[in-house]
C-alpha positions as a LaTeX table, in Angstrom:
\begin{tabular}{lrrr}
\hline
Residue & $x$ (\AA) & $y$ (\AA) & $z$ (\AA) \\
\hline
Met1 & $-24.27$ & $-10.34$ & $-30.71$ \\
Arg2 & $-21.81$ & $-12.49$ & $-28.76$ \\
Tyr3 & $-21.77$ & $-12.20$ & $-24.98$ \\
Ile4 & $-18.78$ & $-13.05$ & $-22.80$ \\
Lys5 & $-19.46$ & $-14.30$ & $-19.30$ \\
Leu6 & $-16.92$ & $-13.14$ & $-16.73$ \\
Asp7 & $-16.56$ & $-15.04$ & $-13.46$ \\
Phe8 & $-15.57$ & $-12.76$ & $-10.57$ \\
Ser9 & $-16.11$ & $-15.37$ & $-7.85$ \\
Tyr10 & $-13.15$ & $-16.33$ & $-5.66$ \\
Thr11 & $-11.33$ & $-19.62$ & $-6.04$ \\
Glu12 & $-11.26$ & $-22.06$ & $-3.15$ \\
Glu13 & $-7.76$ & $-20.89$ & $-2.20$ \\
Gln14 & $-8.84$ & $-17.25$ & $-2.28$ \\
Gln15 & $-11.85$ & $-18.01$ & $-0.10$ \\
Met16 & $-9.58$ & $-19.72$ & 2.41 \\
Leu17 & $-7.26$ & $-16.70$ & 2.38 \\
Gln18 & $-10.20$ & $-14.36$ & 2.94 \\
Glu19 & $-11.57$ & $-16.46$ & 5.81 \\
Ser20 & $-8.12$ & $-16.64$ & 7.37 \\
Val21 & $-7.91$ & $-12.85$ & 7.61 \\
Gln22 & $-11.49$ & $-12.56$ & 8.85 \\
Lys23 & $-10.87$ & $-15.05$ & 11.67 \\
Phe24 & $-7.66$ & $-13.26$ & 12.66 \\
Val25 & $-9.44$ & $-9.91$ & 12.82 \\
Gln26 & $-12.34$ & $-11.27$ & 14.88 \\
Lys27 & $-9.96$ & $-12.84$ & 17.38 \\
Asn28 & $-7.06$ & $-10.38$ & 17.57 \\
Tyr29 & $-7.95$ & $-6.97$ & 16.16 \\
Glu30 & $-10.67$ & $-5.19$ & 18.08 \\
Phe31 & $-10.73$ & $-1.40$ & 17.82 \\
Ala32 & $-9.35$ & $-0.98$ & 21.35 \\
Thr33 & $-6.47$ & $-3.35$ & 20.51 \\
Arg34 & $-5.62$ & $-1.38$ & 17.37 \\
Thr35 & $-5.63$ & 1.85 & 19.37 \\
Lys36 & $-3.02$ & 0.44 & 21.75 \\
Ile37 & $-0.90$ & $-0.79$ & 18.83 \\
Ile38 & $-0.69$ & 2.58 & 17.05 \\
Ala39 & 0.16 & 4.27 & 20.36 \\
Ser40 & 3.19 & 2.01 & 20.83 \\
Glu41 & 6.74 & 3.02 & 19.89 \\
Lys42 & 6.94 & 0.77 & 16.82 \\
Gly43 & 3.35 & 1.39 & 15.77 \\
Tyr44 & 2.67 & $-2.25$ & 14.96 \\
Ser45 & 2.41 & $-5.54$ & 16.83 \\
Lys46 & 5.44 & $-7.82$ & 16.57 \\
Lys47 & 3.25 & $-10.70$ & 17.72 \\
Asn48 & 0.78 & $-10.02$ & 14.92 \\
Trp49 & 3.61 & $-9.80$ & 12.38 \\
Glu50 & 4.92 & $-13.20$ & 13.43 \\
Leu51 & 1.38 & $-14.53$ & 13.09 \\
Phe52 & 1.17 & $-13.05$ & 9.58 \\
Ala53 & 4.19 & $-15.19$ & 8.70 \\
Glu54 & 2.81 & $-18.28$ & 10.43 \\
Leu55 & $-0.47$ & $-17.97$ & 8.51 \\
Gly56 & 1.41 & $-17.63$ & 5.23 \\
Trp57 & 0.19 & $-14.12$ & 4.43 \\
Leu58 & 3.72 & $-12.81$ & 3.79 \\
Thr59 & 4.09 & $-15.31$ & 0.94 \\
Val60 & 1.03 & $-14.04$ & $-0.97$ \\
Pro61 & 2.78 & $-11.33$ & $-3.07$ \\
Phe62 & 5.47 & $-13.74$ & $-4.29$ \\
Cys63 & 5.54 & $-16.28$ & $-7.10$ \\
Glu64 & 6.20 & $-19.95$ & $-6.48$ \\
Glu65 & 9.72 & $-19.65$ & $-7.92$ \\
Asp66 & 10.55 & $-17.28$ & $-5.07$ \\
Gly67 & 8.94 & $-19.59$ & $-2.52$ \\
Gly68 & 5.65 & $-17.71$ & $-2.43$ \\
Phe69 & 1.93 & $-18.45$ & $-2.55$ \\
Gly70 & 1.56 & $-17.66$ & $-6.24$ \\
Gly71 & 2.02 & $-13.95$ & $-6.63$ \\
Ser72 & $-1.22$ & $-13.02$ & $-8.41$ \\
Ala73 & $-2.57$ & $-9.48$ & $-8.02$ \\
Val74 & $-6.09$ & $-10.83$ & $-7.51$ \\
Asp75 & $-4.92$ & $-12.94$ & $-4.55$ \\
Leu76 & $-3.32$ & $-9.83$ & $-3.11$ \\
Thr77 & $-6.50$ & $-7.75$ & $-3.44$ \\
Val78 & $-8.52$ & $-10.43$ & $-1.62$ \\
Met79 & $-6.30$ & $-10.03$ & 1.41 \\
Met80 & $-5.90$ & $-6.25$ & 1.20 \\
Asp81 & $-9.68$ & $-5.84$ & 1.04 \\
Glu82 & $-9.98$ & $-7.56$ & 4.43 \\
Phe83 & $-7.02$ & $-5.59$ & 5.80 \\
Gly84 & $-8.89$ & $-2.42$ & 4.88 \\
Lys85 & $-12.08$ & $-3.44$ & 6.65 \\
Ala86 & $-10.13$ & $-3.98$ & 9.88 \\
Asn87 & $-7.79$ & $-1.00$ & 9.28 \\
Leu88 & $-4.69$ & $-3.07$ & 10.02 \\
Val89 & $-1.54$ & $-1.04$ & 10.70 \\
Glu90 & 1.12 & $-3.74$ & 10.28 \\
Pro91 & 3.70 & $-2.78$ & 7.56 \\
Phe92 & 2.57 & $-5.29$ & 4.93 \\
Thr93 & 2.66 & $-2.89$ & 1.97 \\
Pro94 & 6.14 & $-1.40$ & 2.53 \\
Thr95 & 7.76 & $-4.73$ & 3.43 \\
Ala96 & 6.08 & $-7.42$ & 1.34 \\
Ile97 & 4.74 & $-5.49$ & $-1.66$ \\
Leu98 & 7.22 & $-2.66$ & $-2.18$ \\
Gly99 & 10.47 & $-3.95$ & $-0.70$ \\
Gly100 & 9.88 & $-7.61$ & $-1.46$ \\
Gly101 & 8.52 & $-6.79$ & $-4.89$ \\
Leu102 & 11.70 & $-4.94$ & $-5.87$ \\
Val103 & 13.92 & $-7.74$ & $-4.58$ \\
Ser104 & 11.84 & $-10.25$ & $-6.55$ \\
Ala105 & 11.95 & $-8.15$ & $-9.73$ \\
Leu106 & 15.61 & $-7.09$ & $-9.68$ \\
Gly107 & 17.50 & $-9.30$ & $-7.26$ \\
Glu108 & 19.97 & $-12.00$ & $-8.20$ \\
Lys109 & 19.45 & $-15.53$ & $-6.93$ \\
Gly110 & 21.72 & $-14.96$ & $-3.95$ \\
Gln111 & 20.00 & $-11.73$ & $-3.00$ \\
Lys112 & 16.59 & $-13.36$ & $-3.21$ \\
Thr113 & 17.71 & $-16.25$ & $-1.02$ \\
Glu114 & 19.21 & $-13.87$ & 1.52 \\
Leu115 & 16.21 & $-11.56$ & 1.73 \\
Leu116 & 12.96 & $-13.17$ & 0.63 \\
Gly117 & 13.21 & $-16.25$ & 2.86 \\
Pro118 & 13.61 & $-14.25$ & 6.10 \\
Leu119 & 10.95 & $-11.77$ & 4.91 \\
Met120 & 8.35 & $-14.50$ & 4.42 \\
Glu121 & 9.32 & $-15.99$ & 7.80 \\
Gly122 & 8.58 & $-12.65$ & 9.47 \\
Lys123 & 12.22 & $-12.12$ & 10.45 \\
Leu124 & 13.06 & $-9.25$ & 8.08 \\
Gln125 & 11.35 & $-5.93$ & 7.42 \\
Leu126 & 12.03 & $-3.64$ & 4.48 \\
Ala127 & 11.27 & $-0.08$ & 3.44 \\
Cys128 & 11.49 & 1.54 & 0.03 \\
Ala129 & 12.99 & 5.06 & 0.02 \\
Tyr130 & 12.00 & 6.60 & $-3.31$ \\
Ala131 & 10.07 & 9.86 & $-2.74$ \\
Glu132 & 11.85 & 13.20 & $-2.50$ \\
Thr133 & 10.85 & 16.78 & $-1.78$ \\
Gly134 & 9.46 & 18.25 & $-5.00$ \\
Ser135 & 9.33 & 14.95 & $-6.88$ \\
Arg136 & 5.54 & 14.70 & $-6.45$ \\
Phe137 & 4.55 & 11.39 & $-8.05$ \\
Asn138 & 7.26 & 11.37 & $-10.74$ \\
Leu139 & 9.35 & 8.27 & $-10.03$ \\
Ser140 & 12.11 & 9.43 & $-12.40$ \\
Asn141 & 12.61 & 12.69 & $-10.50$ \\
Val142 & 15.60 & 11.58 & $-8.41$ \\
Thr143 & 18.33 & 13.85 & $-7.00$ \\
Thr144 & 19.81 & 11.40 & $-4.48$ \\
Thr145 & 23.17 & 10.38 & $-5.93$ \\
Ala146 & 25.08 & 7.10 & $-6.05$ \\
Thr147 & 28.80 & 7.50 & $-6.86$ \\
Val148 & 30.86 & 4.42 & $-7.60$ \\
Glu149 & 34.31 & 4.46 & $-5.98$ \\
Gly150 & 36.12 & 1.21 & $-6.72$ \\
Asp151 & 34.11 & $-1.61$ & $-5.18$ \\
Gln152 & 32.08 & 0.79 & $-3.02$ \\
Val153 & 29.18 & 3.17 & $-3.70$ \\
Lys154 & 28.72 & 6.47 & $-1.87$ \\
Leu155 & 25.10 & 7.54 & $-1.37$ \\
Asn156 & 24.05 & 11.15 & $-0.74$ \\
Gly157 & 20.60 & 12.71 & $-0.55$ \\
Glu158 & 17.33 & 12.79 & 1.36 \\
Lys159 & 14.11 & 10.80 & 1.11 \\
Ile160 & 10.70 & 11.66 & 2.54 \\
Asn161 & 7.65 & 9.66 & 3.61 \\
Val162 & 9.54 & 6.39 & 3.78 \\
Leu163 & 6.82 & 4.00 & 4.97 \\
Asn164 & 8.11 & 1.73 & 7.76 \\
Gly165 & 11.45 & 3.56 & 7.49 \\
Ser166 & 12.05 & 3.63 & 11.23 \\
Asn167 & 11.34 & $-0.09$ & 11.74 \\
Ala168 & 12.93 & $-1.60$ & 8.62 \\
Asp169 & 16.03 & $-3.78$ & 8.95 \\
Lys170 & 17.09 & $-2.80$ & 5.43 \\
Leu171 & 16.24 & 0.12 & 3.17 \\
Leu172 & 15.89 & $-0.08$ & $-0.59$ \\
Leu173 & 17.23 & 3.29 & $-1.73$ \\
Val174 & 16.37 & 4.69 & $-5.14$ \\
Ala175 & 19.36 & 6.76 & $-6.28$ \\
Arg176 & 20.76 & 8.24 & $-9.49$ \\
Glu177 & 24.02 & 6.90 & $-10.86$ \\
Ser178 & 23.97 & 8.99 & $-14.05$ \\
Gly179 & 21.91 & 11.41 & $-16.11$ \\
Ala180 & 19.91 & 14.55 & $-15.37$ \\
Gln181 & 17.41 & 14.90 & $-12.51$ \\
Thr182 & 14.37 & 13.57 & $-14.40$ \\
Asp183 & 16.04 & 11.19 & $-16.90$ \\
Arg184 & 14.50 & 7.74 & $-17.03$ \\
Asn185 & 17.89 & 6.10 & $-17.41$ \\
Gly186 & 20.54 & 6.14 & $-14.72$ \\
Ile187 & 18.37 & 5.15 & $-11.73$ \\
Ser188 & 19.50 & 2.27 & $-9.51$ \\
Ile189 & 18.31 & 0.68 & $-6.27$ \\
Phe190 & 20.67 & $-0.17$ & $-3.40$ \\
Leu191 & 20.23 & $-2.21$ & $-0.23$ \\
Val192 & 21.24 & $-0.20$ & 2.85 \\
Asp193 & 21.41 & $-1.46$ & 6.44 \\
Asn194 & 19.43 & 0.75 & 8.81 \\
Asp195 & 22.46 & 1.20 & 11.10 \\
Ser196 & 24.89 & 2.35 & 8.38 \\
Asp197 & 27.27 & 5.22 & 9.12 \\
Gly198 & 25.99 & 8.51 & 7.70 \\
Leu199 & 22.36 & 7.42 & 7.85 \\
Ser200 & 19.97 & 9.70 & 9.73 \\
Ile201 & 16.38 & 8.54 & 10.36 \\
Gln202 & 13.70 & 10.91 & 11.66 \\
Pro203 & 10.58 & 8.84 & 12.44 \\
Tyr204 & 7.06 & 10.20 & 12.64 \\
Thr205 & 3.45 & 9.02 & 12.56 \\
Asn206 & 1.24 & 9.72 & 9.56 \\
Val207 & $-2.34$ & 10.94 & 9.92 \\
Asp208 & $-3.60$ & 7.36 & 9.55 \\
Gly209 & $-1.50$ & 6.10 & 12.46 \\
Lys210 & 1.11 & 4.32 & 10.33 \\
Lys211 & 4.82 & 4.90 & 10.85 \\
Ala212 & 7.01 & 6.68 & 8.31 \\
Ala213 & 10.35 & 8.50 & 8.30 \\
Gln214 & 12.43 & 11.17 & 6.67 \\
Ile215 & 15.86 & 9.70 & 5.94 \\
Ser216 & 19.11 & 11.48 & 5.07 \\
Phe217 & 22.13 & 9.84 & 3.45 \\
Ala218 & 25.46 & 11.57 & 4.04 \\
Ser219 & 28.24 & 9.69 & 2.23 \\
Val220 & 26.71 & 6.36 & 3.19 \\
Ser221 & 28.97 & 3.62 & 1.83 \\
Val222 & 27.66 & 0.31 & 0.53 \\
Pro223 & 29.38 & $-2.39$ & $-1.55$ \\
Leu224 & 28.64 & $-2.66$ & $-5.27$ \\
Ser225 & 27.02 & $-6.01$ & $-4.51$ \\
Ala226 & 24.27 & $-4.07$ & $-2.69$ \\
Arg227 & 22.90 & $-2.87$ & $-6.01$ \\
Leu228 & 19.74 & $-4.63$ & $-7.22$ \\
Gly229 & 19.89 & $-5.35$ & $-10.93$ \\
Glu230 & 21.97 & $-3.57$ & $-13.55$ \\
Ala231 & 23.38 & $-0.10$ & $-13.08$ \\
Gly232 & 20.93 & 2.63 & $-14.03$ \\
Gly233 & 18.15 & 0.29 & $-15.15$ \\
Ala234 & 15.83 & 0.06 & $-12.15$ \\
Leu235 & 13.05 & 2.46 & $-13.15$ \\
Pro236 & 10.82 & 0.02 & $-15.15$ \\
Ala237 & 10.81 & $-2.44$ & $-12.24$ \\
Leu238 & 10.11 & 0.36 & $-9.76$ \\
Glu239 & 7.17 & 1.55 & $-11.86$ \\
Ala240 & 5.73 & $-1.96$ & $-12.08$ \\
Val241 & 6.07 & $-2.54$ & $-8.33$ \\
Ile242 & 4.47 & 0.84 & $-7.54$ \\
Asp243 & 1.59 & 0.00 & $-9.89$ \\
Arg244 & 1.08 & $-3.27$ & $-8.06$ \\
Ala245 & 1.18 & $-1.51$ & $-4.72$ \\
Thr246 & $-1.31$ & 1.06 & $-6.05$ \\
Val247 & $-3.82$ & $-1.69$ & $-6.83$ \\
Ala248 & $-3.17$ & $-3.24$ & $-3.42$ \\
Val249 & $-3.89$ & $-0.06$ & $-1.45$ \\
Ser250 & $-6.89$ & 0.62 & $-3.70$ \\
Ala251 & $-8.29$ & $-2.76$ & $-2.63$ \\
Glu252 & $-7.53$ & $-1.82$ & 0.98 \\
Ala253 & $-9.47$ & 1.42 & 0.44 \\
Val254 & $-12.45$ & $-0.52$ & $-0.95$ \\
Gly255 & $-12.54$ & $-2.64$ & 2.20 \\
Ala256 & $-12.30$ & 0.44 & 4.42 \\
Leu257 & $-15.04$ & 2.23 & 2.46 \\
Glu258 & $-17.38$ & $-0.74$ & 2.81 \\
Ala259 & $-16.68$ & $-0.73$ & 6.55 \\
Leu260 & $-17.53$ & 2.97 & 6.64 \\
Leu261 & $-20.79$ & 2.30 & 4.77 \\
Gln262 & $-21.76$ & $-0.56$ & 7.08 \\
Lys263 & $-21.03$ & 1.44 & 10.23 \\
Thr264 & $-22.94$ & 4.44 & 8.88 \\
Val265 & $-26.02$ & 2.34 & 8.11 \\
Glu266 & $-25.89$ & 0.76 & 11.58 \\
Tyr267 & $-25.52$ & 4.17 & 13.22 \\
Ser268 & $-28.48$ & 5.56 & 11.27 \\
Lys269 & $-30.66$ & 2.81 & 12.73 \\
Thr270 & $-29.84$ & 3.69 & 16.33 \\
Arg271 & $-29.32$ & 7.48 & 16.26 \\
Lys272 & $-32.63$ & 9.19 & 16.87 \\
Gln273 & $-33.79$ & 12.68 & 16.03 \\
Phe274 & $-37.20$ & 13.92 & 17.12 \\
Gly275 & $-37.74$ & 10.44 & 18.54 \\
Thr276 & $-37.22$ & 8.76 & 15.16 \\
Pro277 & $-34.16$ & 6.82 & 13.87 \\
Ile278 & $-32.42$ & 9.03 & 11.28 \\
Gly279 & $-32.17$ & 6.00 & 8.97 \\
Thr280 & $-35.86$ & 6.39 & 8.25 \\
Phe281 & $-35.32$ & 9.83 & 6.69 \\
Gln282 & $-35.56$ & 9.49 & 2.93 \\
Ala283 & $-32.85$ & 12.07 & 2.23 \\
Leu284 & $-30.31$ & 10.08 & 4.29 \\
Gln285 & $-31.43$ & 6.82 & 2.67 \\
His286 & $-30.64$ & 8.33 & $-0.74$ \\
Arg287 & $-27.21$ & 9.45 & 0.45 \\
Met288 & $-26.39$ & 6.00 & 1.83 \\
Ala289 & $-27.62$ & 4.42 & $-1.41$ \\
Asp290 & $-25.16$ & 6.65 & $-3.28$ \\
Met291 & $-22.42$ & 5.50 & $-0.90$ \\
Phe292 & $-23.26$ & 1.89 & $-1.74$ \\
Ile293 & $-23.05$ & 2.59 & $-5.48$ \\
Glu294 & $-19.66$ & 4.26 & $-5.09$ \\
Cys295 & $-18.35$ & 1.25 & $-3.15$ \\
Gln296 & $-19.52$ & $-1.16$ & $-5.85$ \\
Leu297 & $-18.03$ & 0.91 & $-8.67$ \\
Ala298 & $-14.71$ & 1.09 & $-6.83$ \\
Arg299 & $-14.68$ & $-2.65$ & $-6.13$ \\
Ser300 & $-15.40$ & $-3.54$ & $-9.76$ \\
Ile301 & $-12.66$ & $-1.38$ & $-11.22$ \\
Val302 & $-10.06$ & $-2.58$ & $-8.68$ \\
Ile303 & $-10.85$ & $-6.20$ & $-9.59$ \\
Met304 & $-10.49$ & $-5.25$ & $-13.26$ \\
Ala305 & $-7.10$ & $-3.64$ & $-12.63$ \\
Ala306 & $-5.87$ & $-6.68$ & $-10.69$ \\
Met307 & $-6.96$ & $-8.99$ & $-13.50$ \\
Lys308 & $-5.14$ & $-6.76$ & $-16.00$ \\
Leu309 & $-1.93$ & $-7.01$ & $-13.99$ \\
Asp310 & $-2.25$ & $-10.80$ & $-14.01$ \\
Ser311 & $-2.91$ & $-10.87$ & $-17.77$ \\
Thr312 & $-0.55$ & $-10.88$ & $-20.76$ \\
Glu313 & $-1.52$ & $-7.32$ & $-21.73$ \\
Asn314 & 1.31 & $-4.90$ & $-22.50$ \\
Asp315 & 2.71 & $-2.52$ & $-19.86$ \\
Val316 & 0.78 & 0.48 & $-21.18$ \\
Glu317 & $-2.60$ & $-1.24$ & $-20.86$ \\
Lys318 & $-1.71$ & $-2.42$ & $-17.38$ \\
Ser319 & $-0.72$ & 1.09 & $-16.29$ \\
Lys320 & $-3.92$ & 2.52 & $-17.75$ \\
Ala321 & $-5.99$ & 0.02 & $-15.77$ \\
Val322 & $-4.12$ & 0.91 & $-12.56$ \\
Ser323 & $-4.66$ & 4.64 & $-13.05$ \\
Ala324 & $-8.32$ & 4.14 & $-13.92$ \\
Ala325 & $-8.79$ & 2.20 & $-10.69$ \\
Lys326 & $-6.92$ & 4.68 & $-8.47$ \\
Ser327 & $-8.79$ & 7.61 & $-10.00$ \\
Arg328 & $-12.18$ & 5.96 & $-9.46$ \\
Val329 & $-11.28$ & 4.87 & $-5.93$ \\
Gly330 & $-10.21$ & 8.43 & $-5.14$ \\
Lys331 & $-13.65$ & 9.72 & $-6.09$ \\
Ala332 & $-15.27$ & 7.03 & $-3.95$ \\
Ile333 & $-13.05$ & 7.99 & $-1.01$ \\
Glu334 & $-14.20$ & 11.59 & $-1.22$ \\
Lys335 & $-17.89$ & 10.70 & $-1.52$ \\
Val336 & $-18.16$ & 7.80 & 0.94 \\
Gly337 & $-15.70$ & 9.17 & 3.47 \\
Gln338 & $-17.28$ & 12.60 & 3.71 \\
Glu339 & $-20.83$ & 11.23 & 3.81 \\
Ala340 & $-19.90$ & 8.83 & 6.61 \\
Ile341 & $-18.50$ & 11.65 & 8.72 \\
Gln342 & $-21.42$ & 13.99 & 8.02 \\
Ile343 & $-24.09$ & 11.41 & 8.82 \\
His344 & $-22.32$ & 10.51 & 12.06 \\
Gly345 & $-22.00$ & 14.18 & 12.94 \\
Gly346 & $-19.23$ & 15.53 & 15.18 \\
Ile347 & $-18.68$ & 12.16 & 16.86 \\
Gly348 & $-17.41$ & 10.82 & 13.54 \\
Met349 & $-14.13$ & 12.73 & 13.88 \\
Thr350 & $-13.35$ & 11.75 & 17.46 \\
Glu351 & $-10.54$ & 9.38 & 18.39 \\
Glu352 & $-13.01$ & 7.22 & 20.32 \\
Leu353 & $-14.91$ & 6.09 & 17.21 \\
Asp354 & $-13.41$ & 3.82 & 14.55 \\
Val355 & $-15.18$ & 5.73 & 11.77 \\
Gly356 & $-12.75$ & 8.62 & 12.21 \\
His357 & $-9.75$ & 6.29 & 11.97 \\
Leu358 & $-11.11$ & 4.65 & 8.82 \\
Phe359 & $-11.68$ & 8.08 & 7.29 \\
Lys360 & $-8.09$ & 9.10 & 8.02 \\
Arg361 & $-6.78$ & 5.89 & 6.46 \\
Val362 & $-8.70$ & 6.28 & 3.19 \\
Thr363 & $-7.70$ & 9.94 & 3.06 \\
Ala364 & $-4.05$ & 8.86 & 3.26 \\
Ile365 & $-4.61$ & 6.22 & 0.56 \\
Asp366 & $-6.14$ & 8.89 & $-1.70$ \\
Ile367 & $-2.73$ & 10.61 & $-1.84$ \\
Gln368 & $-0.54$ & 7.50 & $-1.69$ \\
Phe369 & 1.16 & 6.57 & $-4.99$ \\
Gly370 & $-0.63$ & 9.41 & $-6.78$ \\
Asn371 & $-3.89$ & 11.24 & $-6.08$ \\
Thr372 & $-7.04$ & 11.32 & $-8.21$ \\
Asp373 & $-5.91$ & 14.23 & $-10.39$ \\
Tyr374 & $-2.52$ & 12.64 & $-11.06$ \\
His375 & $-3.95$ & 9.27 & $-12.11$ \\
Thr376 & $-6.68$ & 10.87 & $-14.23$ \\
Ala377 & $-4.00$ & 12.82 & $-16.11$ \\
Arg378 & $-1.77$ & 9.75 & $-16.32$ \\
Phe379 & $-4.59$ & 7.66 & $-17.79$ \\
Ser380 & $-5.29$ & 10.26 & $-20.47$ \\
Ser381 & $-1.60$ & 10.52 & $-21.38$ \\
Leu382 & $-1.00$ & 6.78 & $-21.89$ \\
\hline
\end{tabular}
């Protein structure tokens, strides 16, 4: 029997990236600081965002041809893991992974120069408006319309849960140029300025403290040059970018779950019942051991999915790996998150304790880009 040795250790560059995030968190991101940030109007720190750019983090999702760090999914998961442990609220996923990913995949050279440079310098924020009421997780279910009129395009429709929608300088709108509501062909993506006539943005805060918006488009006019890629052919790129973002937030969830485990173990050593630390109770030790196992299983499958995305495997195998990871992470979120709250007791759900905030974040990630049931079904159908 032939054995294959797999090396999951980080490269020197990845270790440096990991340490960079850890040092930033220790210096700038205490729980009290985060609480003030999410209570602010924008819901993120502009100073921190500029520091993200200065440290080179905004270049990580992009390949060297686009002026980035390298663009590997594994590099991205290294950073997202640390983001999850600290529960960072800055709009990295909507701007750099979703918005920047679509520009990188579909944009012409001029569009990339115009957008990616300022994005990586921290001077431009993006948001991807793709989800609609009733579309669930079906990316081809698009009713927002794009009608070409000469050298202009009229956009009409409504998008929901647009992450960073209220803060973005430009929106990447997924709209239908042709075909029926769920046809795979006929879907295009357009760049829209956030101050365009006919654009209505209703901002709100999600349960995890991150900003989102519901956005309406009433005869919003953009030039044909605002289209990314060929007419009606954007869906494959959108699917690939969403898959990449799914792995990224799964890695973020793994980091948050490990933080929940660590904080639960620490709490069990100090919380006393009948004069004895509850961490000495065998039943709770078993439950925390199960939490540890779930964290390790989730970490392993997310690393596998990231490696698949970086490989030369076909698109089907890559999508299967992504769904397998998101499904497994969803189960870990349910197990670890609920156990953390139960072992902490009522204090675990208060605003004053970071455990409650971590639980809300992983709960939001469980639904983001497809919940456990969706990805389990998707895996079996591929």
